[in-house]
DRENRO-60670 format. One record per residue (C-alpha): x, y, z. Coordinates in steps of 0.02 Angstrom, whole numbers, plus 50000, padded with zeros to 5 digits. Each point is the difference from the previous one (the first is absolute). Layout:
// DRENRO-60670
XYZ...
***
This chain:
// DRENRO-60670
519145093748572501255012050053501444987449951499184999549821499855017049993501935001450056500364990249876499085008649853500915014950048501674991950014499594993049816499505016749923501435009250083501154986949942499295000549813500125017149973501755000450074500444986949874499065008049859501105015850029501664991250016500964997549843501154987750065498694990650071499034998249826501644996049928500444985750112498144994150011500094996849798501604993149971499614985550161498144998449883501294997849838500994987850076498624989850089498894999349838501324991649835498945004549872499815019050064501445012949963499815018450067501525011949972500285017149999499135003650166499905019250058498895009950092498734994450132498084996749983499445015150090501065011349883500194989649830500894984249985500804995849838500554982449940500154989649850498834983250010500174984049910499014983550038500384984149892499194982450011499854987949881498605005949868500155017150054501155015750024499385017350072501085014549996499875018450067501305013249948500335013850104498514999850120499495011650122499024997650148499245010050126498704997250137499155009450138500454992450159498545008350100498854989549926500624985450096498985007350147498424996349907500804981449968500115006149816501464999049885500095015649908501094999849816500015019749972501054995849826500654986749897500875003749857501214990449889500995004049821499394984149940499094983650063500214982849896499014983450020500794986949881499014982950014500374983749928498714987049949499964983350092500294983449918498714991550099498405003650003498474995550103498154996149938499545005750181499375017750029501255011750093499714999650191499965017450075500585003450163499175012450110500885015250026499835013450134501045012550102499955002150176500395019749983498995012149893501195003749836499825017549923501135002949839499795019649960500985000649841500804985549904500825006849835501214992349893500895007949842499854980749928499314984550027500164986249883499254981650007500784986349903499564980649979501414989449920500935013849961498665008549881499505017550081498044999850034499745017550095501165014349971499385015150092500745017650039499345012650121499084987750125499255006250149498574994950122499355000150183499584986050101499314993150169499954980650073499034996550136499724983150069499694990449836499375014549878501345010449890499405015149908500905008649862499515016149962500505014549864501114986849882500685009349859501404993149883500555003249820500584988949867500105002149817498154995249966499065007250157499925011550143499154988650128498965004250151499604986750122498824998350142499904983150097499804990050167500384981250027499644990150155501224986450039498824985650050499034986849916500325003449804500555017250034498415010049950500655015749899499045014949937500615015749906500085010449851501285002249865500265013549854501165002149864500225016349907500854998949832500315008749831500204982849917498724997049854498734994449999499655004850189499835014950109499904991150156499464982950096499154998350157499524983150092499304995850185500564983650075499114990350104500074983550074501394990150067501444989949933499044986349978498545008049893500675016749953498785011049902500635014149891498665013349908501125010749870499495013849904500905008649860499795017249933500665007549825499914993749834499904983150037498595001450158499314985050082499804987650147500834985950051499464987950144501084987450068500124985450116501704993550052500854988450141501565004850027500334986750150499514986249894501404991149912499425000549827499255018050020498354997549929499105015649937498635005749893499745015049908498635010449888500415015949907498675011349911500265015649904498995014150057500145011349854500714998649822501744999649993500935009949841501754996049938500625013549883501634995549902501065012449897500514992849821501085012649915498905016149991498374990950037499164993150151499174985450020498634994550121499454985550068498554997150124499554986850123498255003950051499744985950121501174986850087499674985450103501434989350082499924985750134501204987150063500324987950128501304988150063501605000050097501785001949972500174985149896498775004549872498545011949976498534998749885499475016549908498405003649912499855016649910498895010849874500085016649921499605010549853501225009549905499655014349888501435006349882500235010949842500734985149919498394991850015498475005549931498894990350108500414995450206500934983450032499394989250135501244990950104499874985050108501474992450076500074983050097501834994350075500964993850153501565007050042501354996850125501725008350043500794991349856498704998049878498295005749914498974987749927498635009049890498694987449974498885012549879500305018649945498545002949888499925016949902498315004749916499405014249901498434999949894500054982849920501824996550023500854991450121501964994550047500064985450109501704997750083500844988350125501704996750051501414999350150501065011950074501464996550088501035013650091501064989150126501775000849904499515010849854498325006249926499354987549859498214998749940499394987249898498235001449922498814999249860498515009549945498474996049898499385013749896498094999449952499535012849859500905015250051499265013049892501215013149934498715012349998500245000950186501605008349985499865009449838498235001949925500765003749826500754982349999498624986349987500194981050031500584989250155501314986250055499674983150088501254986450057501274993850126501775010750059501204989650099501065013550085501454998250122501125013650106501614998350077500785014050092501644993550081501115016450047500365010749857499444987349897498294998349905499174986749897498235000549921499494988949878498134996649915499324986249896498575002849889498864985949995498585000349875499725018549999498695005649883498775012949970499315013349876500795014949958498915012249903498784986049946501334990349934500574983350101501784998350060501184989850110501765000350081501034987050058501834999750063501255003050142500795015350081501305003050139500835014250065501644995850080501665006050025499475015749922499604991349852498294996349911499764984949928498724994749868499784982349934498534995449871498955015950043498764997849859498705011349973498654998649877498405010049951498974994149836501315006949881501365008050119501284989550066501515004550114501474987650046501285003650126501564990450041501655004350098500495010650139500285018950035500915008450128500345019650024501854995550071500504982749926500064992249826498284996749923499494989349861498195003049951498904997749846498285005449966498994994549835498345008949984498604999949861498775012450029498944997249844498375009850072500455014350129498265005150036499844983950095501335008050122499345018049991498465004149913500475016249957501554993749897499904990549845501164991949888501474986650001501754998850092501054985549980501914997150043501434991350113501175007150105501604991350094501045008450137501664994150061501235007550114499865014250146499045015349988501585008949960500574988249880498544991649922500124990449831498335002849924499214991649833498265001949940498655006149886498385010050021498505001849871498435008049996498665003149867498295010650005500295007050173498555013250055499895008150172498825012250005500475014349853501804992649998500434984849888501434991449926499764990049812501514990650008501614999150107501614989950003501354998950119501574990350028501115001350136501834991650037500945007650126501624995150086501015012350110501704990949946500835014049927500484989649842498244994949976499105004649839498165005550068498545005049909498305006850049498815004949864498145007349997498925001549859498145007050018498705003549871498635010550013500275009050151498545010950046499005008750126498105004149944499975007449808501315012650057501614990949987500454982549892501884997349983501354985649970501504999750110501674990149976501294998050144501774990249956501244998350125501454990349949501844995950053501104995950147499725012150170501585008749966499755005949829498174997349900498675010449895498395005050039498625005049872498315006650030498775001749853498165008350011498785003349882498165005650000498564999849884500305018549949501774993449930500845009450154501644991350025501504999650118501624989650002501304998850126501684991249980501135000550150501764990150030500504998050189500384989550132500024996750196501595003750097500994987650110501285003350148501334985350021499094990149864498375002150096498585005649896499085015150074498144998149906499495015950116501165009149883499805003049815500695012249865499615000149816500265010649854498415003449887500285001549817498255001949926498585008050042498685002349864498385007950024498554999449863498455009650027499014992549854498415008250044500585015649925500125002649809501265001049956500874988450127501075007750124501574989750047501045004650133501954991750011501195000750126501535012149937501454991950109500024983650121499875003550196500414991850145498884991650135500564993950167498964989250137500804999050184499354992250152498484994549883499035015950044501085014749946500075004149814500965014649902499665002449806501255010449919499525015949895499244994649824499285008249849498314995349865500075008449848498885000749864499945006149807498355008349952500265007849836501355014750017499955000650191500854988550124499134998050162500924993950155499474993650174501464999350129500244994250174501375014050042500464992150183500154982750053498424990250059500354995150171498874988750124500834997650170499204994550155498235002749941500395017749933500195007349832501355012749983499515015649900499914994549811499905012849861499174996849837500255011149849499175000249839500375010149842498885003949849498794987050044498454997249897498455006250074499114986649886500264989250152498365006650070499054993449848499294985450089499165012450122499405012149864498134997649919500224991249832499595016349891501635009550096501905000049971501335007350105501605004149901501645008850058501384994850127500345004950184501315000850126499794988450167500915000050161499624986450134500724999750197499364982850095500354993350161499264989150112500204993550196499184982350010498365002149940500005020750010500185004949796500525018249973499935006649809500385015949914499775004449814499995012949889499324998849812500385015549890499545002649808500085015249894499304992549847498724989250021498375000649886498374990950030498994994049856498324997249999499234988649839498385005049923498974990349902499895007249818500685016850062501695007050037500884995150148500135011650140501795004650062500355006250165501845006250019500625001050184501575013350016500084992850190499634984450065500824996050187499274987350126501084997250182499324985150112500644996650175499514984950084500294995050175499224995650170498484994149906499845017049919499905004949815500335018049953499905005849817500245017149935499855002849812500005013249872499355002049821500195014449896499075000349803499355012349883498304992349999499894993150179500795013850088501024998150144499444987450129500994996650182499474987650138500534991650153499284983950076500554992150167499154982350035500354992150170499044984450024498235006249959500155016950030500355012449851500585018050004500335009449838499755015849902499755001749803500095015949907499845003949802499825015149912499675003549814499174983649945499335002449824498494988549961499935004849818501284987949928498954984250083498475005349899500244986749871499744987150158498275005450041499325007849829500054991349840499895014549877501535008549920499045017150045499564995750165500905007750148500165002450185500985013050095500295003050174501535003150128500144991050150500835004450154500054991450157500844997950170499454985650115500334993250149499914981950055499964992050179499234987450100500034980649949499844989849824498234994950040499475016750074501005014149924499755018450057500265012849869500065018650003500455013749868499135004049817500094997449822499505012749886499615000249804499865015749912499605008849824499224983449963499234997849822498964983649911499635000949809499394986049918498904995649852498654992150124500045017650076499475013149886500095011950139501874999450084500085000750182501195013350044500865008450154499964983750111500535005750174500054984250119500634998650175500144984750118500355002950177500664984950125499715000550172500544983450096498684985849920499025013449915500105008949836498865014449918499955004749830499355015649929500055008949832499295007749856499785000749813499265011749858499194992349844499355013949879500185014950132498834989050136500864994150143500034981250086500454993550164500934984550067499974995650184500164984450092500664992350161500904984550027500614989350167500944983850024500394991650152500784982950004499264988849855498385012750014499805014449892498535011049929499945013149860498785012549946500225012649853498865011249917499925007149824498755014149946499975012249869499095012649892500344993249853501064985649904499904993149824500294982249961500094992149839500224980149997499914999249803499885010849860498215002249984499585002050180500325016050101499375001750183499895014050105499974996950199499635007750150500694986650119499984999750192500884981350030500654993550160501194985650000500114988350160501164986250034500404988750130500994983349988499004988049872498755014849955499835014149899498315011150021499495012249866498715012350015499265018849965499045009349868500435001049817498875014549905500274999249808499425016949929500634996449824500474984649904500184996549797500004980149997500044993949811500204982049988500374989449842500394983150107499864997050189501665000150082500694983350066499765001650161498175003149968499634983949919499104987250129500274982349994498634989249939498804990450113500774982849933501785007450014501174989150110501245010550091501724988850025500665000450171498435009850071499834997050185501954994350026500415015450073498805000650172500915011650088500665014849886501225013550052499005013449996498085001150039499305016849904498435008050060499055014049920498645012149997499785013749887498665013949966500145004249832498765013749904499985004549837499815019149940498975006949865501524999749851500294980249996499874994149827500104982149956500154994149813500384982649939499374983749941498435008949899499625009450150500345020650037499265006850163500135012050131500324990050179499255006450163499744992950163500764992350168500674982850053500934994150159501394986149975500484987550135501114985450019500474990050155501644990850007500314995749814498134995249985498835003249853499945018949951498235005350053498855016749947498585008950037499365013949921499515005049830500715007749827498835008849882500025001049810499405017049951499965009149831500594982649934500044992149808500244980949970500464992149834499134985349980499764988449837500775013049907498865013450067500255015250112498794997650138499505014150122500154992950187498375006650093500274992350149501674992750083500704994350167501194987550080499514994450167501324993250115499354988950130501734986350043501154995649860500795015349933500384988949822498024996850012498845015050015498214998149951499565009949830498565009349956500165007349826498595006049862500725007449832498725004349848500305002249830499585020149942499245003949816498704985849989498595000949887498174996050043500415008450188500514983250044501164998550145501304985249997501564997150120500924987650102499924996650186501624990450087499544995050183500884988150118501734997150052501365007449908500774983849971498534991449940498855014049939498354999149908499805009149834498215002549932499305009749860498295008150028498915012049924498365011149998498754993249971500634983550014500214988549845500964983949942501864998250049500444998949813499125016749971500745009750143501714994849965499605007749813499455014950071501565000950110501164997549874499125007249838498835014350081498664995749885498624987249998500344984049928498985001249836501025014649953501684991349983501085002049871501404987649949501205009250108498844999650171499854980849963501864997950016500045012850141498814988250104500644985549969501815006250067499095004850148499214984450024501704990249975500875012250120498834995950138500364981349966501815003250011500155011050146499204984650105501294989349941501615011250024500534992050167500184983249887501035007049866501245010250107500424983150087500204992349835501125013349948501134999550174500134980249952501045002249851500965016550064498845014249913499575013250130498185008250018499354989949853498285005649931498704997749884499055015149945498615003049861500085017549893500035007949832501725004449907499985005749822498005001149977499814981650054499664989850157501314988750061500494988450165501695004150073501274989850096501295010950085501444998850130501655005450048501504990049963501255011150091499505016850114500255011149857499454988049831498204996149979499304988749865498174999549927499164988449885498165003149917498864990249916498485007949899498334996850046499205000949844501485000749871501484987549980501105013950038501534996550158500995012550053501635001950118500675014150095501815003150100500065013150131501655004750080500345014150119501535008549989499965010750143498405007150106498635006449887501054995649839499564984649897500264994049826498464988249925500074987749849498334993449924499724987049873498434994949926498805005449858501225016749993501775002650083500645013650104501385004950115499565014450135501125009350126498885005750130500255011750149498505001850127499655014350119498495006550115499365016350046498635006250072
***
């Protein structure tokens, strides 16, 4: 025991001495290197106890291990515990290169048992770089590697392993036991910034004969992978299963737009070995490119050199694509396969397109270095597009940067397309396309018409040789339309070749606003050619432009991006004006185009001779467009006719005179700035009035300044005239924000009287002044300020008492306005007041008019005095009128009913009735009307005083209804040629205002025998019942005789018999008056009537009617004598007539009628 202890102490002391001796360490390592030929140790310096530096290289067949700039330091004191403690091992680089063996064994690898007699601890291993390569291919390349480890007996433990590569920052903790199958257990984690992961974490457990991995991923692609692998088996058998734990969202950027693709679920499993793995996968894809989710099923087998796709099935709705093929990636990447398309619905990709496709597509792809070849063969591809069958066949191939098309034939009912040849963006092309599209609506439902043509292209894109024609007929898309067009192109880039490009378009239009013809003809050689442009519209506006020019050349090489020419003709004809305005070019001007994007147009002038004036419109500086910028362009006009504004004026208005114009414009990319000034000192606005003299408004000053830039439009204007006074304004519009001010003073109303009132003696006077500020938005303007009208006067034949001293003021405050004013009528006052509010599209106004008196004379024999108190209330689509109207005095003398008072008969048909079920304005009314004690009505044989009250109401343009009653007092009624006294009379309104209930009794005065005879009228006004009554009662014939003659029947004279007959006939004719009137209207005679009466002491039946509004004809036939009469009555002017009568005697009369109280 003592000897062992002595030996142990001696060894310990020896080891410590050796560890601290640099010479011994160098000698020992050199001896080891010499004794092991595969091992080379060099650059030895220092000691193990301090720090031993060296370079290490170990090489055998199939393996090379090298360590550069290694530094090793141990703790010698640990030897007393039978432990080898390595404090630190650092190397700048550690490389492990392996070569695969040419021989393989089918037997599993036999693992030796490994153990250490001493406890081995490694506190820190750090490597600046670590590389592991197989067959000269780097498999692992890590930097900043660090770990700590311990090895006791058979068990090795690795702790705190970290490393970094281009994919991950790794963290590993693991333990392995070098017995049997080498059991192993540990965990690893990868933190990464590479899409679609943020981290990967896996638990590893098992042994090298069956090792299990449980891996989870976090990030955009989150899922779980469970795998089992046998590393020591010769074929490396494995199996795995992957499941997505949350939907995977993939976003791709296309230009300015972002497309999203979502995979809500994914399941994948595989089983096999290094020779071949069988794969199965199923997933679902949701993409913005496809309206419905796409289900994907995959079955394939793969090896290190190829993949065989047994089935790849894509299904969406009732559509599917089934593919199969083989992918080889041993020496190059090559794919050969085919796809069977089954009822693929176009609406799945674009809902506006209806139809589907079915058929077989054979495809192959080859990638060999930088070379790419893609081929496709369409075999029986057919389907339906926009409810029309179609089919396609042919071969397509992309190879060597060239697209080849062989007999690509697409047909759809009346539409065909045939393409043959090859096309290349870099090399020479030779391709021909023939198309006959006889029904474009089959392709695009919103497009109608026909297109046909033939196009051939040869040569390169830089020097193409193009020939072809393109024709169209009846093209309509939305509101755009082309009636007919023909085009021809013959183009060669050879400098001496004759080229031509011709386009002829007829009926080019958009909606109803435009319809024009256009002709473009480009002919000649590239260095010298002529361009003609001609356009005409349906309003006879025309444009003619002719320029000669050519493309420049450098060293006999044409520069197609550089062109210069000289334009010698530019004519503009404004045929929509009368007379036509024709503008012509004063002198030729030059045009230059450089680099196909920079344009310069030299200054030019257009002139127009109009009567004695010469108008001129010139660009005073060159128009230069360079680098997407328009340099300052100045436009100046002199003596420009203001009649240009005619299309924007009302039909009854003309603007004459001339103006000076100055415009400065500039643009940077899409930002346009314009400054403009229009100034005139001799303009006249003429307003035409039917059957009246024109109204001329002369403006002593008319100026408009406009500024546009940064999406803001600014306007300033000034108008001065003796009639309209002075008007100044400023207005700024930015997007939808507005800011402006309008000021006007001295605006006279009187010159505009004829536009409102018809009679020459009528007049309206007032002076209007205002100062208004506008802010807010176009939809919701905020207005502040005021408008006043003073010294107002209204005189009219319909107003016997003029309205004087009219004073009105409207005050505006944001979105509200208040109106207040007054007036005088016959030294009595009236008031006007109201309010209005508006916000966005909703507005509301309410106004009240009241007066102590108003006089109204709608026609010559009607005068009504009113005391109104009326309220007008209005909002979008609704007008409501209400109030009280008192009529203290009225004189109504009617010879005929006014036109608006004649109601339609019960059997009349109103053409178009019921068509306008949604009128623009719904009107509702509710008035209380009261009649005073001085209302007189006289007409149609009735003369009476009227009193009473009634309420009139109407709702939403419905039937005018009334309630109340009107009483007839102190009245007389003429019937059957006799004057009757009204004993009792009422008009009772209970619903329809045009059909009141009648209750009227009238008796004959001065009847002998104390007999009372009269008539009674009852029933509705539109269908009254008239009866003759008597006291005492007697036969109808005797009642009628008493009523007409005032005597008993046995006291008749010859004359009284005639009068009785007239009365009976009059009663009969009255009952048939409606039929007589309709018969007259059928032959063009108004108010045709049959009457019975006396003339020249005899009785006759008369037929009368109006041939014109002023000419009446009457024809009479004697009842008891064979004597006929004819009379003509013509109205010369109001109340003045002449009359011609021819009958038993002839007469000519000049009649003047008047009434007095």
